[in-house]
N, CA and C atoms as an extended XYZ file, in Angstrom:
159
Properties=species:S:1:pos:R:3:atomname:S:1:resname:S:1:resid:I:1 pbc="F F F"
N         0.640       -1.052       -0.061 N   MET     1
C         0.046        0.087        0.105 CA  MET     1
C         0.890        0.998        0.125 C   MET     1
N         0.982        2.058       -0.842 N   THR     2
C         1.405        3.256       -0.813 CA  THR     2
C         0.591        4.380       -0.236 C   THR     2
N         1.315        5.603        0.182 N   SER     3
C         1.047        6.443        1.124 CA  SER     3
C         0.104        7.435        0.020 C   SER     3
N        -0.787        8.052        0.288 N   PRO     4
C        -1.600        9.054       -0.492 CA  PRO     4
C        -0.826       10.093       -0.589 C   PRO     4
N        -0.571       10.956       -1.999 N   THR     5
C         0.008       12.164       -2.231 CA  THR     5
C        -0.704       13.278       -1.483 C   THR     5
N        -0.038       14.267       -1.725 N   LEU     6
C        -0.434       15.896       -1.119 CA  LEU     6
C        -1.921       16.497       -1.918 C   LEU     6
N        -2.002       15.691       -3.256 N   ASP     7
C        -2.810       16.088       -4.413 CA  ASP     7
C        -3.976       15.171       -3.964 C   ASP     7
N        -4.118       13.712       -3.701 N   GLU     8
C        -4.920       12.987       -3.444 CA  GLU     8
C        -5.545       13.349       -1.989 C   GLU     8
N        -4.928       13.761       -0.910 N   LEU     9
C        -5.485       14.015        0.458 CA  LEU     9
C        -5.948       15.190        0.341 C   LEU     9
N        -5.540       16.566       -0.650 N   THR    10
C        -5.957       17.503       -0.926 CA  THR    10
C        -7.383       17.384       -1.249 C   THR    10
N        -7.751       16.727       -2.790 N   ASP    11
C        -9.088       16.159       -3.165 CA  ASP    11
C       -10.197       15.853       -2.045 C   ASP    11
N        -9.204       14.894       -1.103 N   GLU    12
C       -10.070       14.321       -0.071 CA  GLU    12
C       -10.928       15.574        0.643 C   GLU    12
N        -9.976       16.038        1.358 N   LEU    13
C       -10.452       17.331        2.230 CA  LEU    13
C       -11.602       18.215        1.580 C   LEU    13
N       -11.222       18.666        0.429 N   LEU    14
C       -11.908       19.799       -0.378 CA  LEU    14
C       -13.521       18.965       -0.353 C   LEU    14
N       -13.665       17.440       -0.669 N   ARG    15
C       -14.705       16.935       -0.703 CA  ARG    15
C       -15.437       17.151        0.831 C   ARG    15
N       -14.672       17.179        1.781 N   LEU    16
C       -15.195       17.221        3.201 CA  LEU    16
C       -15.514       18.663        3.364 C   LEU    16
N       -14.508       19.768        2.724 N   ALA    17
C       -14.924       21.034        3.258 CA  ALA    17
C       -14.859       22.012        1.902 C   ALA    17
N       -15.849       21.844        1.138 N   PRO    18
C       -15.980       22.432       -0.161 CA  PRO    18
C       -15.639       24.031        0.137 C   PRO    18
N       -15.979       24.456        1.384 N   ALA    19
C       -15.685       26.160        1.211 CA  ALA    19
C       -14.283       26.131        1.113 C   ALA    19
N       -13.367       25.425        1.330 N   LEU    20
C       -12.221       25.743        1.086 CA  LEU    20
C       -11.592       25.802       -0.443 C   LEU    20
N       -10.484       26.375       -0.838 N   ASP    21
C       -10.253       26.536       -2.159 CA  ASP    21
C        -8.896       25.511       -1.970 C   ASP    21
N        -8.377       24.993       -3.477 N   ARG    22
C        -7.404       24.043       -3.473 CA  ARG    22
C        -5.831       24.386       -2.454 C   ARG    22
N        -5.607       25.853       -2.467 N   GLU    23
C        -4.572       26.520       -2.028 CA  GLU    23
C        -4.679       26.369       -0.564 C   GLU    23
N        -5.528       26.656       -0.201 N   GLN    24
C        -6.177       26.752        1.679 CA  GLN    24
C        -5.904       25.407        1.702 C   GLN    24
N        -6.766       24.241        0.853 N   ALA    25
C        -6.772       22.924        1.462 CA  ALA    25
C        -5.398       22.314        1.728 C   ALA    25
N        -4.519       22.688        0.768 N   ALA    26
C        -3.109       22.244        0.772 CA  ALA    26
C        -2.351       22.850        1.830 C   ALA    26
N        -2.814       24.015        2.419 N   ALA    27
C        -1.914       24.485        3.328 CA  ALA    27
C        -2.134       23.815        4.525 C   ALA    27
N        -3.442       23.683        4.906 N   VAL    28
C        -3.859       22.884        6.046 CA  VAL    28
C        -3.141       21.733        6.251 C   VAL    28
N        -3.108       21.013        5.055 N   LEU    29
C        -2.654       19.476        5.276 CA  LEU    29
C        -0.833       19.883        5.570 C   LEU    29
N        -0.468       20.847        4.793 N   ARG    30
C         1.086       20.993        5.310 CA  ARG    30
C         1.100       21.314        6.475 C   ARG    30
N         0.095       22.147        7.239 N   LYS    31
C         0.386       22.358        8.737 CA  LYS    31
C         0.092       21.294        9.398 C   LYS    31
N        -0.684       20.584        9.355 N   ALA    32
C        -0.912       19.497        9.964 CA  ALA    32
C         0.072       18.379        9.936 C   ALA    32
N         0.697       18.315        8.825 N   TYR    33
C         1.613       17.525        8.493 CA  TYR    33
C         3.129       17.836        9.300 C   TYR    33
N         3.520       18.928        9.402 N   ARG    34
C         4.383       19.780       10.194 CA  ARG    34
C         4.105       19.568       11.657 C   ARG    34
N         3.158       19.439       12.254 N   ALA    35
C         2.318       19.381       13.323 CA  ALA    35
C         2.770       18.004       14.347 C   ALA    35
N         2.328       17.299       13.114 N   GLY    36
C         2.436       15.846       13.657 CA  GLY    36
C         4.142       15.302       13.438 C   GLY    36
N         4.836       16.125       12.649 N   LEU    37
C         6.243       15.626       12.885 CA  LEU    37
C         6.851       16.273       13.999 C   LEU    37
N         6.586       17.350       14.444 N   ASP    38
C         7.179       18.088       15.664 CA  ASP    38
C         6.339       17.153       17.003 C   ASP    38
N         5.356       16.742       16.805 N   HIS    39
C         4.776       15.884       17.935 CA  HIS    39
C         5.423       14.558       17.999 C   HIS    39
N         5.709       14.048       17.005 N   GLY    40
C         6.383       12.864       16.826 CA  GLY    40
C         7.803       12.966       17.479 C   GLY    40
N         8.580       14.203       17.185 N   ARG    41
C         9.869       13.911       17.251 CA  ARG    41
C         9.699       14.539       19.257 C   ARG    41
N         8.847       15.119       19.537 N   GLN    42
C         8.779       15.617       20.932 CA  GLN    42
C         8.464       14.294       21.859 C   GLN    42
N         7.743       13.601       21.348 N   GLU    43
C         7.147       12.311       22.214 CA  GLU    43
C         8.760       11.569       21.959 C   GLU    43
N         9.240       11.266       20.807 N   HIS    44
C        10.753       10.620       20.840 CA  HIS    44
C        11.658       10.931       22.011 C   HIS    44
N        11.714       12.117       21.994 N   ALA    45
C        12.796       12.971       22.970 CA  ALA    45
C        12.402       12.667       24.335 C   ALA    45
N        11.034       12.601       24.354 N   GLU    46
C        10.886       12.326       26.016 CA  GLU    46
C        11.005       10.840       26.423 C   GLU    46
N        10.918       10.152       25.332 N   GLY    47
C        10.815        8.686       25.455 CA  GLY    47
C        12.285        8.589       25.768 C   GLY    47
N        13.415        8.978       25.144 N   LEU    48
C        14.809        8.973       25.523 CA  LEU    48
C        15.112        9.347       26.623 C   LEU    48
N        14.471       10.417       27.326 N   GLU    49
C        14.679       11.205       28.343 CA  GLU    49
C        14.265       10.297       29.391 C   GLU    49
N        13.318        9.656       29.232 N   HIS    50
C        12.965        8.780       30.540 CA  HIS    50
C        13.043        7.443       30.243 C   HIS    50
N        14.318        7.258       29.811 N   GLY    51
C        14.643        5.387       29.234 CA  GLY    51
C        13.929        4.979       28.458 C   GLY    51
N        13.053        5.243       27.776 N   GLY    52
C        12.112        4.434       26.843 CA  GLY    52
C        10.993        3.952       27.942 C   GLY    52
N        10.124        4.434       28.692 N   TRP    53
C         9.289        4.249       29.054 CA  TRP    53
C         8.161        4.692       28.625 C   TRP    53
């Protein structure tokens, strides 16, 4: 299974929120992606800090 592309996710978001334009929808997805990366890094760092518990 391959990961969905930004275009595919943008299309899906536009179906769910038709008031957004394509550029806005892509910006929301990029923002969510960056937030997820930051959260994952933070959790990883906390795990290392606490010995992996």
